[in-house]
N, C-alpha and C positions, 0 to 999 in steps of 0.2 A: 414627773409627768409634766409635759408642756402642752398647753392648748393654744394654738395659733389662730384658730377660728373662734372669734369672740361670740358667735352664736351657739357654739357647742360648749355647754357648761357641764363639766363632769358632776356626777352625783356623789354623795358622801359614801356610797358603797364602793367607791374607787379610791382607797387611801393613797397618799403620796408615797411612792417608793423611788429609789434611785434606779438608774438604768440597769444596774447589776443585780438588784434585788437584795443587796447586802443589808444585814441588820447592823445598824450603826449606834454608837453612843452619841446622843445628841443633847447638847445643852440648850435649853429653851429660855430665852429672855422673857421673864414672867412678871408682868405688871399687876396681875390680879384682875384685869379686865376681860371682856368677852373675847377679844381677838387672840390674845396670847393663850388663853385657856383652850379655845377651839383648835389652835395650831398644835398644842400639846396633845390633845385628845386624838387628833388625826394621826399624828406621828406614832403615838402609842398603839393605835388601832392597826397601823401598818407593821407593827412588830418591832419597832425600834426601842432601844433602851433610852428613855427620856428622863431628864432631871431638870427641874426648874431652878432658875437663878434670878433673884430679885435684886435689882441694883439700887442701893441707897445713894442717890445723887445729891440730895439736899434735905433740909429738915422736913419739907412737905412729903418726901418719900416715905416717912414713917407712917403716914396715914394709909398708904396702900399696902404696906407689908402684911398686916392681918388679912387683907383681901386676897393677897397672893397665897398666903398659907391656906385659906379656905378653898380657893380655886384649885390649888394643887391637890388637896385632900379629895376634892370632888371628882377629880379625874384619875386619882391613884398614882401620882408621881411625887417623889421627894422634892423639896425645895429648900434652898438656903439663901441667905442674904449676903451680898458682897458690898462692902463700903467703898464707893468710888467718889465720895463727896469732895475730897481734896483735889483730885484730878478734874472733877467737873467744875469746881470753882476756878481753877487755874486755866483750863482749856476752853470753857464755855462762858461762864459768868463774867469773868474779867474782860474778855474781848467784846462781849455783848454791851457792857457798860461803856467801854471806851468808844465803840462805834456809835452808840447813841449820842455820846457827848461830842462827837466829831461831826454830827449832822447827818449821819447815815441811818438807814433803817435795817438793822441786822436781822439775819435769818439763821438762828442758832441750830435748828434741827438737823440740817444736812451735816454740819460739822460734828454735832453730837453723835449722829448715827455712825459716822466714820471713826472718830477718835475714841469714843467711849463705849457706845452700845454694841459695837461689833469688834473693833480692834482690841480695846482693852479687855472686854469681856472674853473674847476668844483666847487672848494670851493667858488669862487666868484659868479658864476651863481646860485648855489644851494641856496644861500642867497636871490636871486631874484625870487625864486620859480620854477626854472627849475629842471626837474627830470632826464634828460638825456643830454649827450653831444655827438655831432657828428662831425666827421672830414671827409676830402676827401681822407683819406688813402685807398689804395687798399689792404685790408685784410678783414678777415671774423671772426665772433664770432659765436660759436655753443654751444648748451647746451650739456655737457658731463655727464657721470655718476657721476663725482665728482665736478661738477660745470661748469662754462663757460670755453670754450677753445678758444684759438687764432689759427686761421687757415690761411694758405697762401691765397692770392688773386688768383682768377682763371687766371688772366693775368700774366703769368710767367715773362714776360719782365718788368712788372710794380710792381709786388708783393712787398709790403712794410711791411710785417710781421716782417722782420728782425729789423726794426727800432722801433717796438712796443714791443719787447720781455722783456723790463724792467717793463711793466705794471703788476700790481698785478691782481689777479682774482677778487678782489673787484672792481678794476677800470673797468675791462671788463664788469661787471654788469651794469655800468653806461654809457658805450660807445655804439655808433652805427657807423658802417662804411658802408654806403649805396653803395659805389662803389666797394666793394670787390667781388661782384658777376658779375661784368661787366668788359669788356676790355676797355683799354684806347681809342682805336679807336671808340668803340661804344659810349663812353661818349662824345667824341668830336662830333660825328655825331648827337647825341641826342640834344646837345646844338645848333648845326647848324640848325637843323630842327625846333627848338623852337625859332629861331631868336635871340639867346643870343650871342652877338658879342664876348664874351670872349672865344668862342670856338677856335678862331684863336691864342690865346696867347701861348707862348712857356714857358717852365719851366726851371729854372736855375738849373745847376748841381753843383754849388758852395755852400759853407756854407753861410747862409743868412747874417751873421754878419761880414764877411771878404770882404771888398770892392774890387771888380774886381778879387777876388781869390788870392790876393797878400798876402800870409801868412807872408813872411819876413817883409814887411812893417808894417803889423798889429802887429806883435810881437815886432818890434822896438818901435812902438807907446805905447806899454805896458811895456816898460823898458827892453826888452830882446835884448841886443846888440849882433850881431854876432861876435864870437871870432874865428879867423882862427886856424886850428890845423892840425894834420897829418891824412892822409888816409893810412891805412895799410892793408896788407893781414892777413889771419888767423894766420900766423907765426910771425906777428909783424914787418915784413919788411915794411918800409915806401915807398909807391908808388906815393904819391903826397900830395897835401895840399888842405884842404877844406876851405870853406868860413864861416863856422859856422854850428854847428850841427843842428840848427833849419831849415836849408835849405835842409835837407836830411831825408829820411824815409826808413825803411826796405823794400827791394824789388825793390828799385829805380835802374834804369839802365841808364837813360839819364842824362847828365849834370855832370858826375863825373870827367871829365877831365883827366882820366887815360886810357892809351891804353895798350892792351895786346893781346896775341894770340887768345883769345876769349873774348866775352863781360863780363864785371864785373857787379855785383849787390851789393847793400848795404846789408850786412848780420847782422850787429850789430852796435849800436851807444852807445858809452861809455861816459857819461857826466862827469865822475870822471877824466878821462884823456883827455877829449875833443877830442876823436878819433872816426873816421868813419872807420869801418872795412868792407872791400869788398872781394868778391870772385867770383868764377865761378858759373854758374847756378847750377851745381851739388853740389857745396859747400853750396849753399843757401837753398837747400831742407831740410825740417824738417818733421818728422813723429810723433813727440810727442809734445803735446800742453798742457800747464797748464792754466786753466781758473779760475779766482777768482771773488768774489762778485756775485755769481750765483743767479739769480732770477728764482725760480721754478714756472711753471704754471701748475703743476700737483700735485696731492695729494701725490703721491709716490716719495720718494727720488731717486736720481741717485744711481744705484747699479753697482758694478764691474761686467763687462762682458756684460752689456747692450750695444746694438748697435744702433747708430743714424746716421743721416746725419747731417753734420755740415757745416755752412757757416762761414769762418774765416774773411770775410770782405763783405761789402754790395754787391760788384760786383762779388764775387766768386760763382762758382757753388757748390751746396751742395755736400760734399764728405763723403764717408763711413768712420765711425770711431767706436771705441770701448772704453768704459770707463775702465780704468785700475787702477784708484784710485779715491776715493771720501771721503773728510774730511770736514765736515761742509759745507761752501759755496765755497769750492775749489775742483776742479776735474782735473784729467789728462786724456787725450784722446790719443789713438794711431790711426793714420790715416792709412787706408789701402794702400793709395798711397801717398808718400811724396809730399808736396807742397812747392812752393817758395813764398817768400814775406809775411810770417806770422809775423805781426808786433805787438810787445808789445804795449798795450794801445788801440788797436782796439777791436771791439766788436765781439763776437762769439755767434752764435745761433744754438741750437740743435733742429732737427726736427725728429718726428716719423710720416712718411707719410706726410699728410697735416698739422699736428698739431705741433705747437711750444711747445717744452718741457721746454726749459729754455734759458736764455741768460746770458752772463757774459763777463768779461774783460780778454783779453789775457795778461797773466803775462809773459810768455816766451815760446819759441818753440825751439826745437833742434832735432838733428839727433842722436839718441841713443837708445839702446834696454835694458839697464840695470839699469835705474833709474826711480823711481816713488815716489809718496807721501808716500807709505807704508814703504820706507826704513828708 
């Protein structure tokens, strides 16, 4: 079921079924939290054969395994644990550490969703006879003229299409996102009315593999020792001393330890000179963004002059932009309104209305009007 009118929210009396009404064997990625539990209950109510799979990605995953077992029991589905810790360490943690050490601000969730939580999980469960995989993400899949399309979830505050923009269209054919047509509050109320105690659970805003959100300690555990260095302005004047570049990110304002006539923001991190460059908010604004490693979710390539809304980080509001250059899997965008805090290493997603057009990694951002990839 696809809801294209965001004002029309289906009730939970309308369980998600596919267009053919086929009863499917569905593997549910089950964390033990509210969202995956609700997704499983909706699919079971729709008559599908549902089984939960809890992914052990790291040591902290062991805390949620008992929760997943209790949640599965509460909705009457079997659950088993799959150990992906080695693959997670190789494909997610190692690049995360390297990117931080190189001065970037990594965004591991889109990569994890593609390579671990969907691709690797589907590979394992397909061998067990499952033909679909479902998650508790707030996003939608629709049938378009050129194949499946990824759409924003109707709950704008919870929409998670940003984190799914690295999926391929083949992956979308295998996926189901039952919660995309519902709001978070409606999902919570649904579980409460069904007597499923997990409705009271809160969700973490931190990365799942970083204990207590302490990035500095996590990086030190992985061999990245903080090395103090200079904090400078854009002209190279030394304004202070930092505690190690891994403790800073582009757009950061607090904790710089430098006073001035107006607030300072981190503008650039240079790992070669071990320097953190700061400036005023005006100096931190950028209206040109280069994106690399683009994953297209449309049949048509990006063309110069095309206009899209772009999110330059997960919490950012979509901003109007125009494609000014496009070469292979790299493109440059000009933002209609300059933005602050556009960080290399973060993920950027382009939207055309409700539809996700593509996602890719921010390579650089700057305030300039005379340079693009066509030079």
